[in-house]
N, CA, C and O atoms as CSV, one atom per row, in Angstrom:
chain,resi,resn,atom,element,x,y,z
A,1,UNK,N,N,42.053,33.277,-14.485
A,1,UNK,CA,C,41.933,33.372,-15.919
A,1,UNK,C,C,42.550,34.694,-16.364
A,1,UNK,O,O,42.253,35.750,-15.805
A,2,UNK,N,N,43.411,34.621,-17.377
A,2,UNK,CA,C,44.088,35.824,-17.843
A,2,UNK,C,C,43.493,36.284,-19.157
A,2,UNK,O,O,43.020,35.473,-19.953
A,3,UNK,N,N,43.518,37.578,-19.381
A,3,UNK,CA,C,43.004,38.141,-20.621
A,3,UNK,C,C,43.996,37.891,-21.743
A,3,UNK,O,O,45.194,38.126,-21.588
A,4,UNK,N,N,43.484,37.408,-22.890
A,4,UNK,CA,C,44.334,37.122,-24.034
A,4,UNK,C,C,44.664,38.418,-24.756
A,4,UNK,O,O,43.787,39.249,-24.992
A,5,UNK,N,N,45.922,38.582,-25.100
A,5,UNK,CA,C,46.363,39.730,-25.885
A,5,UNK,C,C,47.169,39.207,-27.057
A,5,UNK,O,O,48.171,38.518,-26.866
A,6,UNK,N,N,46.743,39.528,-28.264
A,6,UNK,CA,C,47.401,39.022,-29.468
A,6,UNK,C,C,48.783,39.641,-29.620
A,6,UNK,O,O,48.973,40.827,-29.350
A,7,UNK,N,N,49.740,38.839,-30.051
A,7,UNK,CA,C,51.088,39.330,-30.346
A,7,UNK,C,C,51.192,39.530,-31.856
A,7,UNK,O,O,50.574,38.786,-32.618
A,8,UNK,N,N,51.957,40.513,-32.294
A,8,UNK,CA,C,52.025,40.779,-33.739
A,8,UNK,C,C,52.501,39.591,-34.578
A,8,UNK,O,O,52.116,39.490,-35.743
A,9,UNK,N,N,53.312,38.700,-34.038
A,9,UNK,CA,C,53.803,37.569,-34.817
A,9,UNK,C,C,52.840,36.408,-34.931
A,9,UNK,O,O,53.029,35.547,-35.790
A,10,UNK,N,N,51.809,36.350,-34.092
A,10,UNK,CA,C,50.898,35.206,-34.065
A,10,UNK,C,C,49.664,35.376,-34.939
A,10,UNK,O,O,48.808,34.492,-34.977
A,11,UNK,N,N,49.561,36.492,-35.638
A,11,UNK,CA,C,48.318,36.808,-36.336
A,11,UNK,C,C,48.330,36.190,-37.735
A,11,UNK,O,O,49.254,36.416,-38.517
A,12,UNK,N,N,47.298,35.413,-38.037
A,12,UNK,CA,C,47.133,34.838,-39.372
A,12,UNK,C,C,46.260,35.777,-40.190
A,12,UNK,O,O,45.111,36.040,-39.834
A,13,UNK,N,N,46.804,36.271,-41.269
A,13,UNK,CA,C,46.070,37.229,-42.110
A,13,UNK,C,C,45.365,36.508,-43.248
A,13,UNK,O,O,45.949,35.658,-43.920
A,14,UNK,N,N,44.114,36.855,-43.453
A,14,UNK,CA,C,43.323,36.327,-44.561
A,14,UNK,C,C,43.192,37.414,-45.625
A,14,UNK,O,O,43.414,38.593,-45.349
A,15,UNK,N,N,42.833,37.012,-46.833
A,15,UNK,CA,C,42.535,37.941,-47.922
A,15,UNK,C,C,41.065,37.789,-48.269
A,15,UNK,O,O,40.583,36.676,-48.484
A,16,UNK,N,N,40.350,38.913,-48.326
A,16,UNK,CA,C,38.934,38.901,-48.658
A,16,UNK,C,C,38.685,39.746,-49.898
A,16,UNK,O,O,39.361,40.750,-50.121
A,17,UNK,N,N,37.719,39.336,-50.697
A,17,UNK,CA,C,37.338,40.042,-51.919
A,17,UNK,C,C,35.917,40.563,-51.756
A,17,UNK,O,O,35.022,39.833,-51.331
A,18,UNK,N,N,35.717,41.844,-52.100
A,18,UNK,CA,C,34.403,42.472,-51.999
A,18,UNK,C,C,34.055,43.078,-53.351
A,18,UNK,O,O,34.848,43.828,-53.920
A,19,UNK,N,N,32.879,42.758,-53.865
A,19,UNK,CA,C,32.377,43.385,-55.083
A,19,UNK,C,C,31.462,44.531,-54.661
A,19,UNK,O,O,30.407,44.302,-54.068
A,20,UNK,N,N,31.863,45.761,-54.965
A,20,UNK,CA,C,31.140,46.938,-54.482
A,20,UNK,C,C,29.981,47.338,-55.376
A,20,UNK,O,O,29.297,48.322,-55.091
A,21,UNK,N,N,29.746,46.608,-56.440
A,21,UNK,CA,C,28.699,46.991,-57.377
A,21,UNK,C,C,27.325,46.944,-56.712
A,21,UNK,O,O,26.893,45.899,-56.224
A,22,UNK,N,N,26.646,48.095,-56.701
A,22,UNK,CA,C,25.307,48.184,-56.133
A,22,UNK,C,C,25.251,48.254,-54.626
A,22,UNK,O,O,24.157,48.350,-54.070
A,23,UNK,N,N,26.391,48.209,-53.929
A,23,UNK,CA,C,26.408,48.272,-52.463
A,23,UNK,C,C,26.355,49.733,-52.012
A,23,UNK,O,O,26.885,50.614,-52.689
A,24,UNK,N,N,25.721,49.986,-50.875
A,24,UNK,CA,C,25.637,51.327,-50.320
A,24,UNK,C,C,26.980,51.708,-49.702
A,24,UNK,O,O,27.588,50.913,-48.985
A,25,UNK,N,N,27.434,52.917,-49.982
A,25,UNK,CA,C,28.782,53.363,-49.609
A,25,UNK,C,C,29.066,53.236,-48.115
A,25,UNK,O,O,30.052,52.601,-47.742
A,26,UNK,N,N,28.248,53.811,-47.259
A,26,UNK,CA,C,28.529,53.821,-45.827
A,26,UNK,C,C,28.444,52.446,-45.186
A,26,UNK,O,O,29.270,52.103,-44.341
A,27,UNK,N,N,27.448,51.653,-45.583
A,27,UNK,CA,C,27.282,50.320,-45.008
A,27,UNK,C,C,28.447,49.412,-45.387
A,27,UNK,O,O,28.911,48.612,-44.574
A,28,UNK,N,N,28.912,49.539,-46.620
A,28,UNK,CA,C,30.058,48.746,-47.066
A,28,UNK,C,C,31.326,49.194,-46.350
A,28,UNK,O,O,32.146,48.362,-45.962
A,29,UNK,N,N,31.494,50.506,-46.172
A,29,UNK,CA,C,32.698,51.041,-45.536
A,29,UNK,C,C,32.814,50.588,-44.081
A,29,UNK,O,O,33.921,50.317,-43.615
A,30,UNK,N,N,31.704,50.502,-43.357
A,30,UNK,CA,C,31.782,50.066,-41.957
A,30,UNK,C,C,32.229,48.618,-41.847
A,30,UNK,O,O,33.010,48.275,-40.959
A,31,UNK,N,N,31.743,47.767,-42.739
A,31,UNK,CA,C,32.118,46.358,-42.673
A,31,UNK,C,C,33.560,46.141,-43.117
A,31,UNK,O,O,34.244,45.262,-42.593
A,32,UNK,N,N,34.028,46.938,-44.080
A,32,UNK,CA,C,35.436,46.869,-44.490
A,32,UNK,C,C,36.327,47.354,-43.352
A,32,UNK,O,O,37.364,46.749,-43.079
A,33,UNK,N,N,35.934,48.443,-42.681
A,33,UNK,CA,C,36.731,48.972,-41.572
A,33,UNK,C,C,36.827,47.959,-40.433
A,33,UNK,O,O,37.891,47.804,-39.834
A,34,UNK,N,N,35.736,47.275,-40.132
A,34,UNK,CA,C,35.764,46.244,-39.087
A,34,UNK,C,C,36.714,45.112,-39.454
A,34,UNK,O,O,37.430,44.602,-38.593
A,35,UNK,N,N,36.727,44.712,-40.726
A,35,UNK,CA,C,37.614,43.641,-41.177
A,35,UNK,C,C,39.070,44.083,-41.118
A,35,UNK,O,O,39.934,43.303,-40.718
A,36,UNK,N,N,39.357,45.330,-41.513
A,36,UNK,CA,C,40.731,45.836,-41.470
A,36,UNK,C,C,41.248,45.915,-40.039
A,36,UNK,O,O,42.432,45.675,-39.802
A,37,UNK,N,N,40.383,46.246,-39.082
A,37,UNK,CA,C,40.792,46.345,-37.677
A,37,UNK,C,C,40.920,44.983,-37.024
A,37,UNK,O,O,41.646,44.839,-36.041
A,38,UNK,N,N,40.225,43.975,-37.554
A,38,UNK,CA,C,40.270,42.647,-36.956
A,38,UNK,C,C,39.124,42.385,-36.007
A,38,UNK,O,O,39.188,41.435,-35.226
A,39,UNK,N,N,38.078,43.189,-36.043
A,39,UNK,CA,C,36.971,43.026,-35.105
A,39,UNK,C,C,36.108,41.817,-35.417
A,39,UNK,O,O,35.253,41.452,-34.610
A,40,UNK,N,N,36.310,41.184,-36.569
A,40,UNK,CA,C,35.555,39.979,-36.906
A,40,UNK,C,C,36.236,38.730,-36.370
A,40,UNK,O,O,35.713,37.629,-36.539
A,41,UNK,N,N,37.388,38.875,-35.729
A,41,UNK,CA,C,38.140,37.731,-35.220
A,41,UNK,C,C,38.005,37.634,-33.703
A,41,UNK,O,O,37.852,38.655,-33.032
A,42,UNK,N,N,38.059,36.437,-33.163
A,42,UNK,CA,C,38.017,36.311,-31.701
A,42,UNK,C,C,39.304,36.794,-31.037
A,42,UNK,O,O,39.306,37.053,-29.834
A,43,UNK,N,N,40.402,36.923,-31.791
A,43,UNK,CA,C,41.678,37.370,-31.223
A,43,UNK,C,C,41.814,38.886,-31.253
A,43,UNK,O,O,42.917,39.391,-31.045
A,44,UNK,N,N,40.738,39.637,-31.504
A,44,UNK,CA,C,40.832,41.093,-31.626
A,44,UNK,C,C,41.475,41.713,-30.392
A,44,UNK,O,O,41.072,41.452,-29.259
A,45,UNK,N,N,42.476,42.532,-30.641
A,45,UNK,CA,C,43.148,43.292,-29.591
A,45,UNK,C,C,43.224,44.732,-30.080
A,45,UNK,O,O,43.770,44.969,-31.158
A,46,UNK,N,N,42.701,45.707,-29.336
A,46,UNK,CA,C,42.591,47.073,-29.846
A,46,UNK,C,C,43.924,47.731,-30.207
A,46,UNK,O,O,43.982,48.545,-31.129
A,47,UNK,N,N,44.991,47.384,-29.488
A,47,UNK,CA,C,46.252,48.083,-29.729
A,47,UNK,C,C,47.207,47.318,-30.640
A,47,UNK,O,O,48.364,47.711,-30.789
A,48,UNK,N,N,46.729,46.211,-31.261
A,48,UNK,CA,C,47.545,45.419,-32.182
A,48,UNK,C,C,46.779,45.292,-33.492
A,48,UNK,O,O,45.558,45.133,-33.496
A,49,UNK,N,N,47.508,45.364,-34.606
A,49,UNK,CA,C,46.876,45.228,-35.922
A,49,UNK,C,C,46.579,43.752,-36.174
A,49,UNK,O,O,47.444,43.011,-36.641
A,50,UNK,N,N,45.348,43.327,-35.864
A,50,UNK,CA,C,44.952,41.927,-36.041
A,50,UNK,C,C,44.099,41.738,-37.286
A,50,UNK,O,O,43.553,40.655,-37.491
A,51,UNK,N,N,43.971,42.756,-38.116
A,51,UNK,CA,C,43.042,42.726,-39.245
A,51,UNK,C,C,43.520,41.945,-40.440
A,51,UNK,O,O,44.654,41.468,-40.485
A,52,UNK,N,N,42.624,41.822,-41.418
A,52,UNK,CA,C,42.875,41.075,-42.641
A,52,UNK,C,C,42.970,42.034,-43.823
A,52,UNK,O,O,42.638,43.215,-43.713
A,53,UNK,N,N,43.430,41.503,-44.957
A,53,UNK,CA,C,43.500,42.272,-46.193
A,53,UNK,C,C,42.138,42.261,-46.866
A,53,UNK,O,O,41.430,41.255,-46.828
A,54,UNK,N,N,41.771,43.378,-47.481
A,54,UNK,CA,C,40.502,43.473,-48.192
A,54,UNK,C,C,40.778,44.029,-49.587
A,54,UNK,O,O,41.396,45.084,-49.733
A,55,UNK,N,N,40.315,43.310,-50.609
A,55,UNK,CA,C,40.424,43.744,-52.005
A,55,UNK,C,C,39.023,44.109,-52.462
A,55,UNK,O,O,38.111,43.285,-52.392
A,56,UNK,N,N,38.844,45.339,-52.931
A,56,UNK,CA,C,37.538,45.810,-53.382
A,56,UNK,C,C,37.595,46.025,-54.890
A,56,UNK,O,O,38.484,46.716,-55.387
A,57,UNK,N,N,36.652,45.438,-55.618
A,57,UNK,CA,C,36.560,45.648,-57.063
A,57,UNK,C,C,35.247,46.348,-57.385
A,57,UNK,O,O,34.321,46.361,-56.574
A,58,UNK,N,N,35.179,46.929,-58.575
A,58,UNK,CA,C,34.009,47.689,-59.050
A,58,UNK,C,C,33.678,48.859,-58.130
A,58,UNK,O,O,32.507,49.111,-57.844
A,59,UNK,N,N,34.691,49.566,-57.669
A,59,UNK,CA,C,34.451,50.707,-56.773
A,59,UNK,C,C,33.757,51.854,-57.483
A,59,UNK,O,O,33.158,52.707,-56.828
A,60,UNK,N,N,33.822,51.897,-58.810
A,60,UNK,CA,C,33.156,52.981,-59.532
A,60,UNK,C,C,31.649,52.766,-59.651
A,60,UNK,O,O,30.930,53.674,-60.070
A,61,UNK,N,N,31.163,51.589,-59.293
A,61,UNK,CA,C,29.726,51.285,-59.391
A,61,UNK,C,C,29.059,51.257,-58.019
A,61,UNK,O,O,28.047,50.580,-57.836
A,62,UNK,N,N,29.616,51.982,-57.057
A,62,UNK,CA,C,29.064,52.004,-55.703
A,62,UNK,C,C,27.794,52.850,-55.684
A,62,UNK,O,O,27.664,53.796,-56.460
A,63,UNK,N,N,26.870,52.514,-54.808
A,63,UNK,CA,C,25.584,53.210,-54.746
A,63,UNK,C,C,25.523,54.117,-53.525
A,63,UNK,O,O,26.137,53.838,-52.496
A,64,UNK,N,N,24.773,55.204,-53.656
A,64,UNK,CA,C,24.483,56.090,-52.524
A,64,UNK,C,C,22.988,56.395,-52.550
A,64,UNK,O,O,22.337,56.300,-53.590
A,65,UNK,N,N,22.461,56.761,-51.386
A,65,UNK,CA,C,21.035,57.046,-51.299
A,65,UNK,C,C,20.797,58.550,-51.311
A,65,UNK,O,O,21.712,59.336,-51.069
A,66,UNK,N,N,19.574,58.935,-51.592
A,66,UNK,CA,C,19.199,60.343,-51.547
A,66,UNK,C,C,19.870,61.170,-52.631
A,66,UNK,O,O,20.122,60.682,-53.732
A,67,UNK,N,N,20.157,62.422,-52.312
A,67,UNK,CA,C,20.756,63.356,-53.265
A,67,UNK,C,C,22.251,63.514,-53.054
A,67,UNK,O,O,22.821,64.545,-53.412
A,68,UNK,N,N,22.898,62.501,-52.474
A,68,UNK,CA,C,24.310,62.636,-52.128
A,68,UNK,C,C,25.208,62.842,-53.347
A,68,UNK,O,O,26.260,63.470,-53.230
A,69,UNK,N,N,24.817,62.329,-54.509
A,69,UNK,CA,C,25.668,62.496,-55.690
A,69,UNK,C,C,25.934,63.965,-55.992
A,69,UNK,O,O,27.020,64.313,-56.455
A,70,UNK,N,N,24.959,64.829,-55.738
A,70,UNK,CA,C,25.130,66.252,-56.031
A,70,UNK,C,C,25.368,67.104,-54.790
A,70,UNK,O,O,25.859,68.227,-54.909
A,71,UNK,N,N,25.030,66.594,-53.589
A,71,UNK,CA,C,25.155,67.414,-52.389
A,71,UNK,C,C,26.393,67.102,-51.553
A,71,UNK,O,O,26.895,67.989,-50.862
A,72,UNK,N,N,26.897,65.872,-51.594
A,72,UNK,CA,C,28.078,65.513,-50.794
A,72,UNK,C,C,29.317,66.091,-51.453
A,72,UNK,O,O,29.543,65.900,-52.648
A,73,UNK,N,N,30.126,66.807,-50.659
A,73,UNK,CA,C,31.308,67.483,-51.197
A,73,UNK,C,C,32.585,66.850,-50.641
A,73,UNK,O,O,32.621,66.387,-49.501
A,74,UNK,N,N,33.622,66.842,-51.466
A,74,UNK,CA,C,34.959,66.406,-51.067
A,74,UNK,C,C,35.884,67.607,-51.183
A,74,UNK,O,O,35.947,68.258,-52.226
A,75,UNK,N,N,36.603,67.896,-50.097
A,75,UNK,CA,C,37.466,69.072,-50.045
A,75,UNK,C,C,38.922,68.653,-49.972
A,75,UNK,O,O,39.256,67.632,-49.371
A,76,UNK,N,N,39.792,69.454,-50.593
A,76,UNK,CA,C,41.237,69.277,-50.436
A,76,UNK,C,C,41.865,70.653,-50.525
A,76,UNK,O,O,41.309,71.557,-51.148
A,77,UNK,N,N,43.011,70.812,-49.909
A,77,UNK,CA,C,43.679,72.109,-49.855
A,77,UNK,C,C,45.107,71.962,-50.333
A,77,UNK,O,O,45.804,71.021,-49.955
A,78,UNK,N,N,45.544,72.903,-51.172
A,78,UNK,CA,C,46.888,72.837,-51.747
A,78,UNK,C,C,47.948,73.298,-50.760
A,78,UNK,O,O,49.134,73.026,-50.950
A,79,UNK,N,N,47.537,73.987,-49.716
A,79,UNK,CA,C,48.493,74.527,-48.760
A,79,UNK,C,C,48.784,76.001,-48.999
A,79,UNK,O,O,49.447,76.643,-48.184
A,80,UNK,N,N,48.297,76.539,-50.101
A,80,UNK,CA,C,48.493,77.949,-50.427
A,80,UNK,C,C,47.229,78.732,-50.105
A,80,UNK,O,O,46.143,78.155,-50.062
A,81,UNK,N,N,47.354,80.041,-49.876
A,81,UNK,CA,C,46.149,80.849,-49.619
A,81,UNK,C,C,45.174,80.750,-50.792
A,81,UNK,O,O,45.568,80.878,-51.951
A,82,UNK,N,N,43.927,80.527,-50.485
A,82,UNK,CA,C,42.910,80.392,-51.530
A,82,UNK,C,C,42.976,79.057,-52.245
A,82,UNK,O,O,42.401,78.910,-53.323
A,83,UNK,N,N,43.660,78.087,-51.675
A,83,UNK,CA,C,43.878,76.815,-52.353
A,83,UNK,C,C,42.878,75.730,-52.023
A,83,UNK,O,O,43.155,74.552,-52.250
A,84,UNK,N,N,41.712,76.096,-51.489
A,84,UNK,CA,C,40.705,75.099,-51.159
A,84,UNK,C,C,39.957,74.701,-52.427
A,84,UNK,O,O,39.388,75.552,-53.109
A,85,UNK,N,N,39.958,73.409,-52.741
A,85,UNK,CA,C,39.250,72.898,-53.912
A,85,UNK,C,C,38.155,71.958,-53.437
A,85,UNK,O,O,38.319,71.261,-52.436
A,86,UNK,N,N,37.046,71.939,-54.151
A,86,UNK,CA,C,35.935,71.082,-53.768
A,86,UNK,C,C,35.367,70.391,-55.002
A,86,UNK,O,O,35.364,70.940,-56.103
A,87,UNK,N,N,34.890,69.174,-54.783
A,87,UNK,CA,C,34.241,68.382,-55.826
A,87,UNK,C,C,33.016,67.721,-55.236
A,87,UNK,O,O,32.988,67.396,-54.049
A,88,UNK,N,N,32.002,67.521,-56.063
A,88,UNK,CA,C,30.843,66.756,-55.616
A,88,UNK,C,C,31.171,65.269,-55.721
A,88,UNK,O,O,32.160,64.882,-56.344
A,89,UNK,N,N,30.342,64.456,-55.114
A,89,UNK,CA,C,30.540,63.009,-55.167
A,89,UNK,C,C,30.470,62.507,-56.603
A,89,UNK,O,O,31.209,61.595,-56.975
A,90,UNK,N,N,29.599,63.087,-57.409
A,90,UNK,CA,C,29.483,62.682,-58.823
A,90,UNK,C,C,30.790,62.935,-59.566
A,90,UNK,O,O,31.251,62.071,-60.312
A,91,UNK,N,N,31.401,64.123,-59.371
A,91,UNK,CA,C,32.676,64.445,-60.028
A,91,UNK,C,C,33.793,63.544,-59.521
A,91,UNK,O,O,34.632,63.088,-60.297
A,92,UNK,N,N,33.800,63.289,-58.211
A,92,UNK,CA,C,34.851,62.453,-57.620
A,92,UNK,C,C,34.760,61.017,-58.143
A,92,UNK,O,O,35.788,60.381,-58.376
A,93,UNK,N,N,33.543,60.502,-58.328
A,93,UNK,CA,C,33.376,59.152,-58.866
A,93,UNK,C,C,33.853,59.067,-60.315
A,93,UNK,O,O,34.339,58.021,-60.746
A,94,UNK,N,N,33.719,60.157,-61.065
A,94,UNK,CA,C,34.200,60.167,-62.450
A,94,UNK,C,C,35.723,60.221,-62.501
A,94,UNK,O,O,36.337,59.532,-63.315
A,95,UNK,N,N,36.340,61.034,-61.639
A,95,UNK,CA,C,37.785,61.255,-61.712
A,95,UNK,C,C,38.592,60.241,-60.922
A,95,UNK,O,O,39.527,59.648,-61.460
A,96,UNK,N,N,38.249,60.028,-59.647
A,96,UNK,CA,C,39.000,59.108,-58.779
A,96,UNK,C,C,38.028,58.268,-57.968
A,96,UNK,O,O,37.822,58.540,-56.785
A,97,UNK,N,N,37.422,57.248,-58.580
A,97,UNK,CA,C,36.398,56.467,-57.864
A,97,UNK,C,C,36.951,55.675,-56.690
A,97,UNK,O,O,36.205,55.364,-55.761
A,98,UNK,N,N,38.227,55.341,-56.703
A,98,UNK,CA,C,38.773,54.558,-55.594
A,98,UNK,C,C,38.899,55.391,-54.325
A,98,UNK,O,O,38.815,54.857,-53.219
A,99,UNK,N,N,39.102,56.703,-54.480
A,99,UNK,CA,C,39.293,57.562,-53.311
A,99,UNK,C,C,38.013,57.751,-52.514
A,99,UNK,O,O,38.072,58.019,-51.314
A,100,UNK,N,N,36.862,57.617,-53.152
A,100,UNK,CA,C,35.588,57.775,-52.447
A,100,UNK,C,C,35.477,56.729,-51.334
A,100,UNK,O,O,35.163,57.057,-50.190
A,101,UNK,N,N,35.737,55.483,-51.681
A,101,UNK,CA,C,35.642,54.412,-50.691
A,101,UNK,C,C,36.791,54.477,-49.687
A,101,UNK,O,O,36.590,54.208,-48.502
A,102,UNK,N,N,37.991,54.829,-50.146
A,102,UNK,CA,C,39.146,54.907,-49.241
A,102,UNK,C,C,38.923,55.978,-48.157
A,102,UNK,O,O,39.242,55.751,-46.990
A,103,UNK,N,N,38.382,57.132,-48.538
A,103,UNK,CA,C,38.124,58.205,-47.572
A,103,UNK,C,C,37.031,57.783,-46.585
A,103,UNK,O,O,37.115,58.086,-45.395
A,104,UNK,N,N,36.002,57.080,-47.085
A,104,UNK,CA,C,34.916,56.628,-46.209
A,104,UNK,C,C,35.430,55.620,-45.176
A,104,UNK,O,O,35.056,55.685,-44.005
A,105,UNK,N,N,36.285,54.689,-45.610
A,105,UNK,CA,C,36.820,53.689,-44.686
A,105,UNK,C,C,37.793,54.341,-43.717
A,105,UNK,O,O,37.782,54.028,-42.527
A,106,UNK,N,N,38.633,55.244,-44.209
A,106,UNK,CA,C,39.637,55.892,-43.362
A,106,UNK,C,C,38.973,56.692,-42.241
A,106,UNK,O,O,39.500,56.761,-41.130
A,107,UNK,N,N,37.827,57.290,-42.527
A,107,UNK,CA,C,37.109,58.045,-41.501
A,107,UNK,C,C,36.539,57.176,-40.402
A,107,UNK,O,O,36.217,57.670,-39.321
A,108,UNK,N,N,36.411,55.880,-40.669
A,108,UNK,CA,C,35.855,54.955,-39.674
A,108,UNK,C,C,36.926,54.228,-38.879
A,108,UNK,O,O,36.604,53.419,-38.009
A,109,UNK,N,N,38.187,54.501,-39.160
A,109,UNK,CA,C,39.289,53.918,-38.400
A,109,UNK,C,C,39.732,54.914,-37.334
A,109,UNK,O,O,39.474,56.108,-37.480
A,110,UNK,N,N,40.390,54.463,-36.271
A,110,UNK,CA,C,40.879,55.409,-35.274
A,110,UNK,C,C,41.934,56.333,-35.871
A,110,UNK,O,O,42.567,55.991,-36.870
A,111,UNK,N,N,42.120,57.483,-35.274
A,111,UNK,CA,C,43.065,58.471,-35.809
A,111,UNK,C,C,44.406,58.320,-35.096
A,111,UNK,O,O,44.714,59.100,-34.195
A,112,UNK,N,N,45.206,57.328,-35.486
A,112,UNK,CA,C,46.502,57.110,-34.860
A,112,UNK,C,C,47.418,56.337,-35.809
A,112,UNK,O,O,47.050,56.074,-36.954
A,113,UNK,N,N,48.608,55.976,-35.336
A,113,UNK,CA,C,49.566,55.260,-36.175
A,113,UNK,C,C,49.048,53.896,-36.592
A,113,UNK,O,O,49.328,53.427,-37.695
A,114,UNK,N,N,48.292,53.260,-35.709
A,114,UNK,CA,C,47.766,51.933,-35.997
A,114,UNK,C,C,46.810,51.974,-37.189
A,114,UNK,O,O,46.813,51.063,-38.016
A,115,UNK,N,N,46.003,53.012,-37.280
A,115,UNK,CA,C,45.065,53.134,-38.391
A,115,UNK,C,C,45.809,53.356,-39.706
A,115,UNK,O,O,45.375,52.861,-40.746
A,116,UNK,N,N,46.914,54.085,-39.678
A,116,UNK,CA,C,47.700,54.286,-40.899
A,116,UNK,C,C,48.293,52.971,-41.371
A,116,UNK,O,O,48.470,52.763,-42.571
A,117,UNK,N,N,48.598,52.092,-40.444
A,117,UNK,CA,C,49.094,50.758,-40.786
A,117,UNK,C,C,47.956,49.889,-41.327
A,117,UNK,O,O,48.164,49.096,-42.246
A,118,UNK,N,N,46.765,50.035,-40.763
A,118,UNK,CA,C,45.637,49.209,-41.167
A,118,UNK,C,C,45.100,49.597,-42.538
A,118,UNK,O,O,44.666,48.725,-43.290
A,119,UNK,N,N,45.116,50.884,-42.883
A,119,UNK,CA,C,44.558,51.325,-44.172
A,119,UNK,C,C,45.408,50.835,-45.334
A,119,UNK,O,O,44.931,50.786,-46.467
A,120,UNK,N,N,46.680,50.465,-45.068
A,120,UNK,CA,C,47.522,49.954,-46.158
A,120,UNK,C,C,47.089,48.548,-46.574
A,120,UNK,O,O,47.489,48.083,-47.641
A,121,UNK,N,N,46.281,47.857,-45.760
A,121,UNK,CA,C,45.808,46.530,-46.116
A,121,UNK,C,C,44.558,46.580,-46.989
A,121,UNK,O,O,44.011,45.536,-47.344
A,122,UNK,N,N,44.104,47.775,-47.337
A,122,UNK,CA,C,42.932,47.944,-48.189
A,122,UNK,C,C,43.388,48.201,-49.625
A,122,UNK,O,O,44.124,49.152,-49.885
A,123,UNK,N,N,42.953,47.357,-50.549
A,123,UNK,CA,C,43.309,47.481,-51.968
A,123,UNK,C,C,42.021,47.718,-52.749
A,123,UNK,O,O,41.131,46.867,-52.746
A,124,UNK,N,N,41.912,48.875,-53.421
A,124,UNK,CA,C,40.678,49.244,-54.111
A,124,UNK,C,C,40.958,49.392,-55.602
A,124,UNK,O,O,41.950,50.001,-56.002
A,125,UNK,N,N,40.064,48.824,-56.425
A,125,UNK,CA,C,40.197,48.901,-57.875
A,125,UNK,C,C,38.863,49.320,-58.468
A,125,UNK,O,O,37.810,48.849,-58.038
A,126,UNK,N,N,38.909,50.220,-59.472
A,126,UNK,CA,C,37.691,50.755,-60.070
A,126,UNK,C,C,36.977,49.704,-60.916
A,126,UNK,O,O,35.746,49.680,-60.946
A,127,UNK,N,N,37.709,48.845,-61.593
A,127,UNK,CA,C,37.104,47.842,-62.462
A,127,UNK,C,C,37.011,46.481,-61.803
A,127,UNK,O,O,37.274,46.343,-60.608
A,128,UNK,N,N,36.631,45.456,-62.595
A,128,UNK,CA,C,36.459,44.116,-62.024
A,128,UNK,C,C,37.759,43.321,-61.880
A,128,UNK,O,O,37.759,42.274,-61.232
A,129,UNK,N,N,38.874,43.791,-62.470
A,129,UNK,CA,C,40.128,43.049,-62.388
A,129,UNK,C,C,40.967,43.522,-61.209
A,129,UNK,O,O,40.916,44.687,-60.813
A,130,UNK,N,N,41.754,42.574,-60.649
A,130,UNK,CA,C,42.698,42.921,-59.595
A,130,UNK,C,C,43.898,41.989,-59.699
A,130,UNK,O,O,43.752,40.859,-60.164
A,131,UNK,N,N,45.100,42.441,-59.270
A,131,UNK,CA,C,46.310,41.623,-59.400
A,131,UNK,C,C,46.575,40.701,-58.208
A,131,UNK,O,O,47.692,40.206,-58.060
A,132,UNK,N,N,45.573,40.458,-57.355
A,132,UNK,CA,C,45.794,39.684,-56.132
A,132,UNK,C,C,45.258,38.259,-56.246
A,132,UNK,O,O,44.844,37.672,-55.246
A,133,UNK,N,N,45.261,37.702,-57.452
A,133,UNK,CA,C,44.805,36.333,-57.660
A,133,UNK,C,C,45.616,35.295,-56.900
A,133,UNK,O,O,45.030,34.372,-56.333
A,134,UNK,N,N,46.964,35.408,-56.865
A,134,UNK,CA,C,47.756,34.404,-56.140
A,134,UNK,C,C,47.456,34.327,-54.637
A,134,UNK,O,O,47.745,33.305,-54.014
A,135,UNK,N,N,46.889,35.370,-54.048
A,135,UNK,CA,C,46.573,35.342,-52.618
A,135,UNK,C,C,45.272,34.593,-52.333
A,135,UNK,O,O,44.931,34.379,-51.169
A,136,UNK,N,N,44.543,34.194,-53.370
A,136,UNK,CA,C,43.274,33.477,-53.223
A,136,UNK,C,C,42.312,34.188,-52.278
A,136,UNK,O,O,41.964,33.633,-51.236
A,137,UNK,N,N,41.871,35.408,-52.613
A,137,UNK,CA,C,40.938,36.093,-51.710
A,137,UNK,C,C,39.584,35.399,-51.661
A,137,UNK,O,O,39.026,35.019,-52.691
A,138,UNK,N,N,39.065,35.241,-50.445
A,138,UNK,CA,C,37.746,34.639,-50.246
A,138,UNK,C,C,36.711,35.763,-50.270
A,138,UNK,O,O,37.019,36.893,-49.892
A,139,UNK,N,N,35.482,35.462,-50.713
A,139,UNK,CA,C,34.434,36.497,-50.665
A,139,UNK,C,C,34.096,36.838,-49.209
A,139,UNK,O,O,33.975,35.952,-48.363
A,140,UNK,N,N,33.949,38.117,-48.940
A,140,UNK,CA,C,33.642,38.584,-47.591
A,140,UNK,C,C,32.142,38.528,-47.386
A,140,UNK,O,O,31.395,39.105,-48.176
A,141,UNK,N,N,31.675,37.844,-46.336
A,141,UNK,CA,C,30.257,37.778,-46.047
A,141,UNK,C,C,29.829,39.111,-45.439
A,141,UNK,O,O,30.204,39.441,-44.315
A,142,UNK,N,N,29.052,39.858,-46.185
A,142,UNK,CA,C,28.587,41.158,-45.716
A,142,UNK,C,C,27.227,40.997,-45.055
A,142,UNK,O,O,26.345,40.314,-45.576
A,143,UNK,N,N,27.070,41.636,-43.902
A,143,UNK,CA,C,25.770,41.624,-43.242
A,143,UNK,C,C,24.856,42.598,-43.975
A,143,UNK,O,O,25.280,43.684,-44.370
A,144,UNK,N,N,23.621,42.207,-44.151
A,144,UNK,CA,C,22.720,43.096,-44.887
A,144,UNK,C,C,21.693,43.729,-44.004
A,144,UNK,O,O,20.862,44.504,-44.480
């Protein structure tokens, strides 16, 4: 018996739709990361991008527990001396709500070229509308 290894041309990609309203940030991010990697499929191969597309709507209505809205910080650096900027989760949700979920999912993917390819299959929108209607995204069954 030989071990099955998926080839890049044989992979059937699905489109999934996730409504993030009221969902907990970390729990939702882990399930999205698993779908992007392809771990929900029996053909999962670690070194091949076997994942599916994920469309997330209502990213601005995501929930967090505890005091994370005021205590969780997001950092970025301009590249210049003294260029470190920081924002709380509350400020980040007001200014760029899609980046909160994108950063959470990106942190759960491996740190290599394959992960950079997989994160491009994630489409996040702050409101309830999205332009991916022709792809017929199916609702993603989230484990609770």
